[in-house]
gemmi code that builds the backbone of each chain (N, CA, C; Angstrom):
import gemmi

chains = {
    "A": [
        ("UNK", (86.613, 96.639, 108.272), (86.390, 97.846, 109.064), (87.172, 97.745, 110.358)),
        ("UNK", (88.405, 98.152, 110.278), (89.277, 98.148, 111.452), (89.755, 99.577, 111.684)),
        ("UNK", (89.904, 99.946, 112.935), (90.497, 101.255, 113.191), (92.001, 101.171, 112.981)),
        ("UNK", (92.601, 102.324, 112.763), (94.044, 102.416, 112.557), (94.628, 103.335, 113.616)),
        ("UNK", (95.579, 102.827, 114.377), (96.318, 103.646, 115.343), (97.485, 104.256, 114.569)),
        ("UNK", (97.331, 105.527, 114.210), (98.305, 106.141, 113.291), (99.707, 106.181, 113.883)),
        ("UNK", (99.815, 106.491, 115.169), (101.147, 106.555, 115.793), (101.813, 105.184, 115.792)),
        ("UNK", (101.033, 104.148, 116.083), (101.593, 102.794, 116.102), (102.033, 102.377, 114.703)),
        ("UNK", (101.231, 102.712, 113.697), (101.607, 102.392, 112.312), (102.903, 103.095, 111.927)),
        ("UNK", (102.965, 104.385, 112.245), (104.151, 105.157, 111.860), (105.400, 104.659, 112.585)),
        ("UNK", (105.204, 104.130, 113.798), (106.351, 103.672, 114.598), (107.003, 102.428, 113.996)),
        ("UNK", (106.290, 101.721, 113.141), (106.845, 100.478, 112.587), (107.403, 100.664, 111.179)),
        ("UNK", (107.435, 101.900, 110.695), (108.002, 102.141, 109.363), (109.517, 101.930, 109.390)),
        ("UNK", (110.037, 101.296, 108.368), (111.484, 101.088, 108.277), (112.187, 102.248, 107.580)),
        ("UNK", (111.537, 102.762, 106.555), (112.225, 103.631, 105.614), (111.694, 105.061, 105.712)),
        ("UNK", (112.588, 106.034, 105.697), (112.167, 107.426, 105.691), (111.585, 107.803, 104.323)),
        ("UNK", (110.621, 108.740, 104.347), (110.024, 109.281, 103.119), (109.422, 108.173, 102.249)),
        ("UNK", (108.878, 107.154, 102.916), (108.221, 106.065, 102.204), (106.830, 105.894, 102.807)),
        ("UNK", (105.811, 106.036, 101.984), (104.442, 106.077, 102.484), (103.841, 104.672, 102.586)),
        ("UNK", (103.161, 104.429, 103.688), (102.404, 103.178, 103.847), (100.909, 103.521, 103.865)),
        ("UNK", (100.165, 102.910, 102.977), (98.721, 103.145, 102.913), (98.050, 102.416, 104.074)),
        ("UNK", (97.274, 103.143, 104.867), (96.585, 102.522, 105.999), (95.063, 102.520, 105.830)),
        ("UNK", (94.554, 103.318, 104.894), (93.111, 103.345, 104.634), (92.867, 104.079, 103.326)),
        ("UNK", (91.669, 103.883, 102.797), (91.267, 104.591, 101.583), (89.808, 104.970, 101.677)),
        ("UNK", (89.455, 106.130, 101.080), (88.062, 106.594, 101.126), (87.863, 107.671, 100.079)),
        ("UNK", (86.766, 107.578, 99.350), (86.387, 108.644, 98.417), (87.512, 109.027, 97.454)),
        ("UNK", (88.212, 108.039, 96.955), (89.255, 108.311, 95.964), (90.563, 108.807, 96.525)),
        ("UNK", (90.681, 108.827, 97.846), (91.921, 109.274, 98.474), (92.485, 108.179, 99.367)),
        ("UNK", (93.792, 108.203, 99.505), (94.494, 107.278, 100.383), (94.952, 108.023, 101.633)),
        ("UNK", (94.903, 107.313, 102.764), (95.485, 107.807, 104.005), (96.780, 107.025, 104.196)),
        ("UNK", (97.886, 107.764, 104.335), (99.215, 107.160, 104.316), (100.028, 107.695, 105.486)),
        ("UNK", (100.763, 106.809, 106.156), (101.674, 107.277, 107.196), (103.100, 107.243, 106.640)),
        ("UNK", (103.913, 108.140, 107.155), (105.311, 108.221, 106.724), (106.129, 108.833, 107.850)),
        ("UNK", (107.454, 108.659, 107.740), (108.350, 109.353, 108.659), (109.423, 110.031, 107.826)),
        ("UNK", (109.937, 111.125, 108.369), (110.946, 111.868, 107.633), (112.095, 112.278, 108.524)),
        ("UNK", (113.255, 112.378, 107.890), (114.407, 113.026, 108.513), (115.233, 113.600, 107.378)),
        ("UNK", (115.915, 114.718, 107.658), (116.550, 115.410, 106.543), (115.445, 115.941, 105.640)),
        ("UNK", (115.662, 115.878, 104.342), (114.625, 116.390, 103.440), (114.478, 115.504, 102.220)),
        ("UNK", (113.366, 115.696, 101.521), (113.195, 115.104, 100.196), (113.966, 115.978, 99.204)),
        ("UNK", (113.778, 115.729, 97.931), (114.227, 116.674, 96.917), (113.052, 117.598, 96.583)),
        ("UNK", (113.351, 118.721, 95.964), (112.282, 119.633, 95.529), (111.487, 118.954, 94.418)),
        ("UNK", (110.173, 119.047, 94.535), (109.323, 118.388, 93.542), (107.940, 119.019, 93.513)),
        ("UNK", (107.180, 118.635, 92.501), (105.840, 119.183, 92.279), (104.906, 118.040, 91.901)),
        ("UNK", (103.690, 118.068, 92.430), (102.650, 117.142, 91.962), (101.683, 117.949, 91.097)),
        ("UNK", (101.755, 117.725, 89.804), (100.976, 118.556, 88.877), (99.496, 118.199, 88.891)),
        ("UNK", (99.191, 116.994, 89.367), (97.828, 116.474, 89.203), (97.060, 116.295, 90.502)),
        ("UNK", (97.626, 116.693, 91.615), (96.922, 116.457, 92.874), (97.458, 117.321, 94.001)),
        ("UNK", (96.560, 117.635, 94.938), (96.970, 118.251, 96.179), (97.584, 117.181, 97.084)),
        ("UNK", (98.446, 117.628, 97.976), (99.028, 116.713, 98.962), (98.815, 117.325, 100.343)),
        ("UNK", (98.132, 116.563, 101.199), (97.795, 117.050, 102.535), (98.686, 116.389, 103.569)),
        ("UNK", (99.298, 117.203, 104.408), (100.145, 116.733, 105.504), (99.450, 116.992, 106.835)),
        ("UNK", (99.519, 116.021, 107.734), (99.053, 116.208, 109.111), (100.122, 115.593, 110.012)),
        ("UNK", (100.779, 116.426, 110.793), (101.897, 115.949, 111.608), (101.375, 115.184, 112.833)),
        ("UNK", (101.952, 114.019, 113.061), (101.606, 113.175, 114.208), (102.591, 113.366, 115.350)),
        ("UNK", (103.879, 113.500, 115.024), (104.921, 113.647, 116.048), (106.113, 114.356, 115.427)),
        ("UNK", (106.784, 115.183, 116.231), (107.946, 115.909, 115.730), (107.537, 117.184, 115.008)),
        ("UNK", (108.496, 117.727, 114.300), (108.294, 118.989, 113.590), (108.643, 118.771, 112.127)),
        ("UNK", (107.800, 119.255, 111.244), (108.009, 119.108, 109.808), (107.882, 120.488, 109.172)),
        ("UNK", (108.887, 120.853, 108.407), (108.834, 122.129, 107.698), (108.542, 121.860, 106.223)),
        ("UNK", (107.467, 122.448, 105.722), (107.187, 122.355, 104.296), (107.850, 123.571, 103.640)),
        ("UNK", (108.991, 123.314, 103.021), (109.677, 124.394, 102.327), (108.959, 124.656, 100.996)),
        ("UNK", (108.612, 125.903, 100.773), (108.014, 126.347, 99.510), (108.937, 127.405, 98.932)),
        ("UNK", (108.830, 127.673, 97.648), (109.675, 128.708, 97.043), (109.328, 130.090, 97.591)),
        ("UNK", (108.143, 130.187, 98.200), (107.700, 131.457, 98.780), (107.975, 131.568, 100.274)),
        ("UNK", (108.548, 130.509, 100.866), (108.827, 130.550, 102.305), (108.523, 129.221, 102.962)),
        ("UNK", (108.852, 129.127, 104.247), (108.679, 127.884, 104.980), (107.352, 127.870, 105.743)),
        ("UNK", (106.761, 126.692, 105.854), (105.591, 126.487, 106.707), (105.989, 125.444, 107.745)),
        ("UNK", (106.029, 125.859, 109.003), (106.475, 124.975, 110.090), (105.285, 124.304, 110.740)),
        ("UNK", (105.308, 122.988, 110.750), (104.188, 122.203, 111.271), (104.615, 121.386, 112.483)),
        ("UNK", (103.763, 121.413, 113.512), (103.946, 120.548, 114.675), (102.766, 119.587, 114.775)),
        ("UNK", (102.751, 118.753, 115.814), (101.674, 117.780, 115.964), (100.287, 118.437, 115.939)),
        ("UNK", (99.412, 117.875, 115.113), (98.053, 118.404, 115.003), (97.896, 119.504, 113.987)),
        ("UNK", (98.988, 119.890, 113.328), (98.903, 120.902, 112.269), (98.683, 120.220, 110.922)),
        ("UNK", (97.766, 120.771, 110.154), (97.419, 120.265, 108.819), (97.768, 121.322, 107.781)),
        ("UNK", (98.304, 120.864, 106.655), (98.660, 121.796, 105.572), (98.439, 121.108, 104.232)),
        ("UNK", (97.812, 121.833, 103.319), (97.570, 121.320, 101.973), (98.531, 121.993, 101.001)),
        ("UNK", (99.359, 121.198, 100.328), (100.191, 121.722, 99.247), (99.342, 121.676, 97.978)),
        ("UNK", (99.028, 122.828, 97.403), (98.186, 122.837, 96.197), (98.884, 122.135, 95.029)),
        ("UNK", (98.090, 121.587, 94.127), (98.694, 120.950, 92.956), (99.507, 121.996, 92.188)),
        ("UNK", (100.648, 121.573, 91.692), (101.476, 122.469, 90.903), (102.416, 123.350, 91.700)),
        ("UNK", (102.387, 123.237, 93.014), (103.247, 124.085, 93.855), (104.474, 123.278, 94.284)),
        ("UNK", (105.638, 123.778, 93.916), (106.879, 123.086, 94.245), (107.110, 123.122, 95.753)),
        ("UNK", (107.561, 122.011, 96.297), (107.774, 121.932, 97.742), (108.871, 120.932, 98.068)),
        ("UNK", (109.361, 121.047, 99.304), (110.449, 120.183, 99.760), (110.334, 120.025, 101.276)),
        ("UNK", (109.666, 118.978, 101.735), (109.537, 118.754, 103.180), (110.906, 118.534, 103.837)),
        ("UNK", (111.044, 119.065, 105.038), (112.302, 119.019, 105.783), (112.001, 118.674, 107.237)),
        ("UNK", (112.721, 117.682, 107.764), (112.583, 117.321, 109.184), (113.963, 117.402, 109.811)),
        ("UNK", (114.166, 118.380, 110.678), (115.492, 118.552, 111.306), (115.765, 117.414, 112.288)),
        ("UNK", (114.699, 116.904, 112.904), (114.752, 115.659, 113.657), (113.627, 114.794, 113.128)),
        ("UNK", (113.606, 113.530, 113.517), (112.599, 112.648, 112.925), (111.182, 113.157, 113.166)),
        ("UNK", (110.401, 113.167, 112.112), (108.991, 113.552, 112.188), (108.146, 112.425, 111.624)),
        ("UNK", (106.961, 112.269, 112.181), (106.013, 111.271, 111.677), (104.733, 111.990, 111.303)),
        ("UNK", (104.141, 111.576, 110.200), (103.004, 112.337, 109.701), (102.063, 111.479, 108.881)),
        ("UNK", (100.850, 112.000, 108.745), (99.830, 111.417, 107.881), (99.798, 112.216, 106.592)),
        ("UNK", (99.652, 111.515, 105.483), (99.468, 112.152, 104.186), (98.127, 111.703, 103.625)),
        ("UNK", (97.450, 112.615, 102.929), (96.193, 112.262, 102.275), (96.258, 112.715, 100.828)),
        ("UNK", (95.936, 111.805, 99.924), (95.930, 112.125, 98.499), (95.592, 110.888, 97.694)),
        ("UNK", (95.345, 111.051, 96.402), (94.878, 109.922, 95.590), (95.933, 108.877, 95.266)),
        ("UNK", (97.205, 109.220, 95.366), (98.266, 108.287, 94.969), (99.358, 108.222, 96.031)),
        ("UNK", (100.122, 107.146, 95.976), (101.370, 107.090, 96.735), (102.393, 107.927, 95.975)),
        ("UNK", (102.933, 108.933, 96.633), (103.820, 109.878, 95.945), (105.272, 109.753, 96.394)),
        ("UNK", (105.560, 108.729, 97.200), (106.950, 108.585, 97.671), (107.776, 107.825, 96.635)),
        ("UNK", (107.981, 108.501, 95.522), (108.786, 108.004, 94.412), (109.888, 109.026, 94.137)),
        ("UNK", (110.828, 108.656, 93.287), (111.893, 109.616, 92.948), (111.283, 110.894, 92.363)),
        ("UNK", (110.288, 110.732, 91.478), (109.632, 111.911, 90.900), (108.879, 112.701, 91.963)),
        ("UNK", (108.485, 112.006, 93.020), (107.751, 112.643, 94.108), (108.653, 113.144, 95.214)),
        ("UNK", (109.965, 113.178, 94.970), (110.891, 113.801, 95.904), (111.652, 112.847, 96.805)),
        ("UNK", (111.371, 111.556, 96.728), (112.044, 110.604, 97.625), (113.537, 110.594, 97.339)),
        ("UNK", (114.362, 110.868, 98.342), (115.807, 110.938, 98.095), (116.416, 109.541, 97.909)),
        ("UNK", (117.471, 109.477, 97.139), (118.106, 108.186, 96.844), (118.585, 107.494, 98.118)),
        ("UNK", (119.061, 108.263, 99.111), (119.616, 107.659, 100.330), (118.562, 106.943, 101.162)),
        ("UNK", (117.264, 107.241, 100.920), (116.234, 106.681, 101.795), (115.895, 105.229, 101.477)),
        ("UNK", (116.415, 104.690, 100.384), (116.156, 103.281, 100.073), (116.812, 102.382, 101.119)),
        ("UNK", (116.223, 101.206, 101.330), (116.805, 100.203, 102.239), (117.102, 100.778, 103.618)),
        ("UNK", (116.148, 101.566, 104.119), (116.235, 102.124, 105.470), (117.485, 102.973, 105.692)),
        ("UNK", (117.945, 103.631, 104.633), (119.132, 104.476, 104.737), (118.896, 105.741, 105.542)),
        ("UNK", (120.007, 106.348, 105.954), (119.962, 107.613, 106.692), (120.482, 108.719, 105.790)),
        ("UNK", (120.105, 109.949, 106.064), (120.571, 111.044, 105.206), (122.078, 111.223, 105.347)),
        ("UNK", (122.745, 111.662, 104.291), (124.183, 111.930, 104.378), (124.443, 113.048, 105.385)),
        ("UNK", (125.599, 113.006, 106.001), (125.950, 114.067, 106.947), (126.001, 115.397, 106.221)),
        ("UNK", (125.546, 116.426, 106.889), (125.549, 117.756, 106.256), (126.992, 118.241, 106.133)),
    ],
    "B": [
        ("UNK", (97.438, 129.490, 101.248), (98.202, 128.385, 101.801), (98.557, 128.686, 103.247)),
        ("UNK", (97.650, 128.321, 104.117), (97.865, 128.521, 105.551), (97.775, 127.169, 106.227)),
        ("UNK", (98.575, 126.964, 107.245), (98.419, 125.735, 108.018), (97.207, 125.876, 108.926)),
        ("UNK", (96.686, 124.745, 109.358), (95.534, 124.711, 110.251), (95.924, 123.962, 111.516)),
        ("UNK", (95.768, 124.630, 112.652), (95.977, 123.979, 113.950), (94.638, 123.334, 114.315)),
        ("UNK", (94.548, 122.024, 114.122), (93.254, 121.354, 114.258), (92.684, 121.467, 115.668)),
        ("UNK", (93.542, 121.328, 116.674), (93.059, 121.415, 118.057), (92.521, 122.808, 118.354)),
        ("UNK", (93.207, 123.831, 117.866), (92.754, 125.203, 118.106), (91.435, 125.465, 117.387)),
        ("UNK", (91.313, 124.947, 116.169), (90.048, 125.113, 115.438), (88.901, 124.431, 116.179)),
        ("UNK", (89.152, 123.201, 116.608), (88.088, 122.452, 117.275), (87.693, 123.103, 118.601)),
        ("UNK", (88.656, 123.778, 119.222), (88.390, 124.393, 120.529), (87.440, 125.574, 120.425)),
        ("UNK", (87.292, 126.139, 119.234), (86.439, 127.321, 119.094), (85.057, 126.991, 118.527)),
        ("UNK", (84.771, 125.698, 118.374), (83.437, 125.311, 117.884), (82.382, 125.602, 118.953)),
        ("UNK", (81.251, 126.135, 118.528), (80.164, 126.402, 119.469), (79.234, 125.206, 119.626)),
        ("UNK", (78.998, 124.529, 118.518), (77.892, 123.581, 118.470), (78.407, 122.155, 118.344)),
        ("UNK", (77.815, 121.230, 119.078), (78.175, 119.826, 118.967), (77.634, 119.250, 117.656)),
        ("UNK", (78.398, 118.277, 117.114), (77.982, 117.552, 115.904), (77.727, 118.501, 114.740)),
        ("UNK", (78.514, 119.569, 114.678), (78.413, 120.532, 113.582), (79.807, 120.702, 112.987)),
        ("UNK", (79.956, 120.399, 111.719), (81.275, 120.350, 111.099), (81.699, 121.729, 110.565)),
        ("UNK", (82.941, 122.075, 110.808), (83.520, 123.296, 110.224), (84.604, 122.878, 109.229)),
        ("UNK", (84.459, 123.320, 107.995), (85.446, 123.010, 106.965), (86.694, 123.853, 107.199)),
        ("UNK", (87.856, 123.189, 107.287), (89.105, 123.914, 107.503), (90.049, 123.816, 106.309)),
        ("UNK", (89.789, 122.874, 105.407), (90.631, 122.741, 104.208), (89.913, 121.828, 103.214)),
        ("UNK", (90.360, 121.884, 101.971), (89.820, 121.006, 100.937), (90.940, 120.566, 100.018)),
        ("UNK", (90.838, 119.328, 99.508), (91.864, 118.796, 98.611), (91.319, 117.575, 97.882)),
        ("UNK", (91.566, 117.514, 96.595), (91.229, 116.322, 95.807), (89.775, 115.873, 95.992)),
        ("UNK", (88.872, 116.835, 96.005), (87.455, 116.509, 96.088), (86.965, 116.149, 97.475)),
        ("UNK", (87.815, 116.301, 98.475), (87.421, 116.007, 99.845), (87.595, 117.239, 100.726)),
        ("UNK", (86.773, 117.297, 101.765), (86.856, 118.363, 102.748), (87.452, 117.817, 104.042)),
        ("UNK", (88.249, 118.642, 104.680), (88.750, 118.354, 106.023), (87.929, 119.219, 106.969)),
        ("UNK", (87.294, 118.575, 107.948), (86.317, 119.248, 108.792), (86.594, 118.910, 110.254)),
        ("UNK", (86.508, 119.899, 111.128), (86.620, 119.616, 112.554), (85.233, 119.653, 113.175)),
        ("UNK", (85.071, 118.876, 114.224), (83.794, 118.810, 114.921), (84.041, 118.404, 116.365)),
        ("UNK", (83.038, 118.627, 117.194), (83.086, 118.108, 118.558), (81.776, 117.383, 118.832)),
        ("UNK", (81.850, 116.400, 119.718), (80.661, 115.627, 120.014), (80.505, 115.390, 121.492)),
        ("UNK", (79.258, 115.278, 121.908), (78.920, 114.778, 123.242), (77.562, 114.100, 123.103)),
        ("UNK", (77.338, 113.068, 123.921), (76.135, 112.265, 123.688), (76.290, 111.574, 122.348)),
        ("UNK", (75.234, 111.481, 121.592), (75.350, 110.800, 120.304), (74.532, 111.510, 119.230)),
        ("UNK", (74.821, 111.166, 117.999), (73.972, 111.588, 116.885), (72.779, 110.629, 116.841)),
        ("UNK", (72.009, 110.701, 115.800), (71.009, 109.670, 115.537), (71.647, 108.644, 114.593)),
        ("UNK", (71.080, 107.460, 114.528), (71.568, 106.451, 113.586), (71.306, 106.932, 112.168)),
        ("UNK", (72.321, 106.782, 111.302), (72.172, 107.280, 109.937), (73.154, 106.572, 109.015)),
        ("UNK", (72.956, 106.784, 107.723), (73.773, 106.149, 106.691), (74.098, 107.184, 105.617)),
        ("UNK", (75.320, 107.149, 105.124), (75.669, 107.958, 103.954), (75.783, 106.996, 102.775)),
        ("UNK", (74.804, 107.052, 101.899), (74.740, 106.073, 100.810), (75.770, 106.352, 99.725)),
        ("UNK", (76.261, 107.590, 99.684), (77.067, 108.012, 98.536), (78.523, 108.308, 98.868)),
        ("UNK", (78.946, 108.086, 100.094), (80.321, 108.446, 100.439), (80.780, 107.758, 101.711)),
        ("UNK", (82.095, 107.508, 101.762), (82.717, 107.081, 102.998), (82.854, 108.292, 103.925)),
        ("UNK", (82.923, 108.005, 105.215), (83.160, 109.075, 106.190), (84.321, 108.638, 107.074)),
        ("UNK", (85.364, 109.464, 107.071), (86.575, 109.132, 107.824), (86.646, 109.969, 109.091)),
        ("UNK", (86.860, 109.299, 110.215), (87.010, 109.954, 111.516), (88.463, 109.834, 111.982)),
        ("UNK", (88.996, 110.906, 112.518), (90.314, 110.874, 113.170), (90.165, 111.660, 114.476)),
        ("UNK", (90.304, 110.960, 115.583), (90.070, 111.603, 116.879), (91.255, 112.485, 117.266)),
        ("UNK", (90.944, 113.716, 117.695), (91.958, 114.676, 118.130), (92.079, 114.690, 119.654)),
        ("UNK", (90.959, 114.580, 120.343), (90.958, 114.625, 121.811), (89.725, 113.907, 122.328)),
        ("UNK", (89.871, 113.221, 123.446), (88.747, 112.501, 124.028), (88.575, 111.125, 123.407)),
        ("UNK", (87.428, 110.545, 123.650), (87.135, 109.190, 123.177), (85.839, 109.244, 122.387)),
        ("UNK", (85.845, 108.607, 121.236), (84.663, 108.586, 120.372), (84.370, 107.135, 120.017)),
        ("UNK", (83.144, 106.726, 120.248), (82.739, 105.363, 119.880), (81.887, 105.430, 118.620)),
        ("UNK", (82.320, 104.715, 117.596), (81.492, 104.615, 116.388), (80.633, 103.370, 116.561)),
        ("UNK", (79.379, 103.594, 116.899), (78.460, 102.465, 117.041), (78.041, 102.001, 115.648)),
        ("UNK", (78.199, 100.710, 115.413), (77.747, 100.086, 114.174), (76.737, 99.011, 114.557)),
        ("UNK", (75.936, 98.586, 113.628), (74.966, 97.531, 113.947), (75.673, 96.210, 114.256)),
        ("UNK", (76.932, 96.134, 113.848), (77.720, 94.914, 114.100), (78.601, 95.012, 115.349)),
        ("UNK", (78.564, 96.171, 116.024), (79.392, 96.324, 117.225), (79.984, 97.722, 117.296)),
        ("UNK", (80.673, 97.983, 118.398), (81.247, 99.309, 118.632), (82.717, 99.348, 118.224)),
        ("UNK", (83.139, 100.499, 117.725), (84.556, 100.744, 117.457), (84.960, 101.930, 118.325)),
        ("UNK", (85.850, 101.685, 119.289), (86.254, 102.720, 120.247), (87.519, 103.415, 119.775)),
        ("UNK", (87.434, 104.719, 119.607), (88.553, 105.494, 119.076), (89.074, 106.482, 120.107)),
        ("UNK", (90.393, 106.555, 120.236), (91.050, 107.563, 121.050), (91.895, 108.468, 120.163)),
        ("UNK", (92.603, 109.406, 120.761), (93.415, 110.334, 119.974), (94.403, 109.610, 119.064)),
        ("UNK", (94.411, 110.012, 117.798), (95.314, 109.400, 116.834), (94.758, 108.168, 116.154)),
        ("UNK", (93.546, 107.766, 116.529), (92.906, 106.630, 115.857), (92.073, 107.125, 114.676)),
        ("UNK", (92.205, 106.420, 113.567), (91.467, 106.734, 112.337), (90.546, 105.583, 112.003)),
        ("UNK", (89.335, 105.917, 111.539), (88.374, 104.879, 111.157), (87.543, 105.372, 109.990)),
        ("UNK", (87.374, 104.508, 109.007), (86.563, 104.837, 107.832), (85.232, 104.094, 107.927)),
        ("UNK", (84.142, 104.836, 107.952), (82.816, 104.221, 107.849), (82.513, 104.060, 106.360)),
        ("UNK", (82.384, 102.825, 105.891), (82.116, 102.620, 104.463), (80.756, 103.206, 104.066)),
        ("UNK", (80.649, 103.579, 102.792), (79.359, 104.087, 102.336), (78.300, 102.997, 102.506)),
        ("UNK", (77.118, 103.422, 102.920), (76.026, 102.476, 103.061), (75.983, 101.755, 104.397)),
        ("UNK", (76.921, 102.025, 105.275), (76.957, 101.351, 106.576), (76.358, 102.261, 107.649)),
        ("UNK", (75.307, 101.785, 108.285), (74.629, 102.580, 109.302), (75.545, 102.750, 110.521)),
        ("UNK", (75.550, 103.952, 111.057), (76.421, 104.225, 112.200), (75.825, 105.312, 113.079)),
        ("UNK", (76.369, 105.391, 114.292), (75.877, 106.350, 115.278), (77.019, 106.690, 116.232)),
        ("UNK", (77.754, 107.757, 115.931), (78.869, 108.156, 116.811), (78.364, 108.533, 118.201)),
        ("UNK", (79.150, 108.166, 119.199), (78.787, 108.385, 120.605), (80.011, 108.896, 121.355)),
        ("UNK", (79.822, 109.975, 122.110), (80.905, 110.508, 122.950), (80.380, 110.589, 124.380)),
        ("UNK", (80.905, 109.724, 125.248), (80.420, 109.712, 126.640), (80.869, 110.978, 127.373)),
        ("UNK", (82.027, 111.501, 126.972), (82.446, 112.843, 127.392), (82.819, 113.577, 126.116)),
        ("UNK", (83.048, 114.869, 126.193), (83.296, 115.620, 124.970), (84.489, 115.072, 124.199)),
        ("UNK", (84.295, 114.877, 122.918), (85.356, 114.434, 122.018), (85.489, 115.442, 120.887)),
        ("UNK", (86.718, 115.593, 120.414), (86.970, 116.469, 119.265), (87.641, 115.639, 118.183)),
        ("UNK", (87.253, 115.878, 116.944), (87.738, 114.995, 115.890), (87.770, 115.699, 114.542)),
        ("UNK", (88.552, 115.101, 113.658), (88.634, 115.516, 112.262), (87.788, 114.556, 111.436)),
        ("UNK", (87.061, 115.095, 110.479), (86.299, 114.293, 109.525), (86.826, 114.592, 108.135)),
        ("UNK", (86.866, 113.575, 107.293), (87.273, 113.770, 105.898), (86.224, 113.136, 104.999)),
        ("UNK", (85.769, 113.904, 104.022), (84.780, 113.403, 103.079), (84.372, 114.508, 102.123)),
        ("UNK", (83.626, 114.165, 101.080), (83.324, 115.147, 100.035), (82.303, 116.209, 100.419)),
        ("UNK", (81.485, 115.941, 101.435), (80.417, 116.874, 101.790), (80.394, 117.139, 103.287)),
        ("UNK", (79.752, 118.238, 103.659), (79.414, 118.462, 105.064), (78.202, 117.587, 105.370)),
        ("UNK", (78.344, 116.694, 106.339), (77.283, 115.721, 106.610), (76.584, 115.974, 107.942)),
        ("UNK", (76.895, 117.108, 108.568), (76.244, 117.387, 109.864), (74.895, 118.055, 109.631)),
        ("UNK", (73.982, 117.247, 109.092), (72.604, 117.658, 108.828), (71.688, 116.671, 109.551)),
        ("UNK", (70.409, 116.957, 109.573), (69.467, 116.025, 110.217), (69.547, 114.658, 109.544)),
        ("UNK", (69.614, 114.649, 108.215), (69.727, 113.377, 107.498), (71.051, 112.687, 107.803)),
        ("UNK", (72.049, 113.492, 108.163), (73.368, 112.949, 108.469), (73.541, 112.637, 109.940)),
        ("UNK", (72.459, 112.655, 110.710), (72.502, 112.211, 112.098), (72.550, 113.306, 113.137)),
        ("UNK", (72.614, 114.569, 112.715), (72.730, 115.661, 113.694), (71.463, 115.710, 114.550)),
        ("UNK", (71.625, 115.606, 115.866), (70.434, 115.578, 116.716), (69.798, 116.968, 116.849)),
        ("UNK", (68.503, 116.995, 117.064), (67.771, 118.267, 117.154), (68.303, 119.141, 118.288)),
        ("UNK", (68.714, 118.508, 119.401), (69.161, 119.302, 120.554), (70.451, 120.069, 120.298)),
        ("UNK", (71.199, 119.680, 119.265), (72.518, 120.295, 119.073), (72.455, 121.668, 118.421)),
        ("UNK", (71.284, 122.095, 117.943), (71.179, 123.428, 117.369), (71.403, 124.487, 118.454)),
        ("UNK", (71.913, 125.648, 118.032), (72.093, 126.781, 118.948), (72.890, 126.396, 120.197)),
        ("UNK", (73.948, 125.623, 119.961), (74.872, 125.259, 121.029), (74.197, 124.513, 122.179)),
        ("UNK", (73.163, 123.754, 121.855), (72.440, 123.001, 122.884), (73.238, 121.842, 123.432)),
        ("UNK", (72.795, 121.337, 124.568), (73.404, 120.184, 125.221), (72.455, 118.996, 125.106)),
        ("UNK", (72.993, 117.812, 125.198), (72.106, 116.646, 125.084), (71.153, 116.565, 126.269)),
        ("UNK", (69.968, 116.014, 126.048), (69.021, 115.835, 127.174), (69.606, 114.869, 128.190)),
        ("UNK", (69.226, 115.055, 129.441), (69.699, 114.136, 130.491), (69.223, 112.724, 130.182)),
        ("UNK", (70.076, 111.775, 130.469), (69.696, 110.372, 130.213), (68.611, 109.951, 131.198)),
    ],
}
model = gemmi.Model(1)
for chain_id, residues in chains.items():
    chain = gemmi.Chain(chain_id)
    for i, (resn, *xyz) in enumerate(residues, 1):
        res = gemmi.Residue()
        res.name, res.seqid = resn, gemmi.SeqId(i, " ")
        for name, pos in zip(("N", "CA", "C"), xyz):
            atom = gemmi.Atom()
            atom.name, atom.element = name, gemmi.Element(name[0])
            atom.pos, atom.b_iso = gemmi.Position(*pos), 0.0
            res.add_atom(atom)
        chain.add_residue(res)
    model.add_chain(chain)
structure = gemmi.Structure()
structure.add_model(model)
structure.setup_entities()
């Protein structure tokens, strides 16, 4: 039973779009991540994905339009809804859901491995 | 699919230690609440209770000691662990769990009904 300083945890992440589990409760994981650029478009057919921005600005691109999130904003992507998170500058956020979804199928871009940076636009 | 500004939601709460559901995902509810003084000592035998402080300072009193939380700190009270949240000044926080637990059995003090204030110490 230890508290978690979410900002401090997120500050030590090496890799973009890679989730670190910091706690678990009631079948869900609490995960910190940082983003820059965007993931690929993807869908989680079996679970909702909840975003809570800690620092920076994160845009959840949906096929129906963008949802712009700042610090303290929470957004639930319903299961089955295609989405593509975008951070024009580095953003740090909390994710809540039953699984770690930062996989290729979960939208993690190839460039983000080994602490990579997004390709120049 | 609407985003939730957690600070704005918490700012409009009337009653202390009364949870407002702002979102749901994967069998869990996201709830905002505000506290001052303390709840009563209580236990949730069937679920973990996750606290994430949005503003102010919240102390989770446990029989084994206090856990002091500030903004951005997350803490999971395991199921079956007796606890008594305490806010020496007003605190606002997010709760995550499967049920609304701001009931008498869940520690809500009698004075908090109808936007009441805690009795003088």
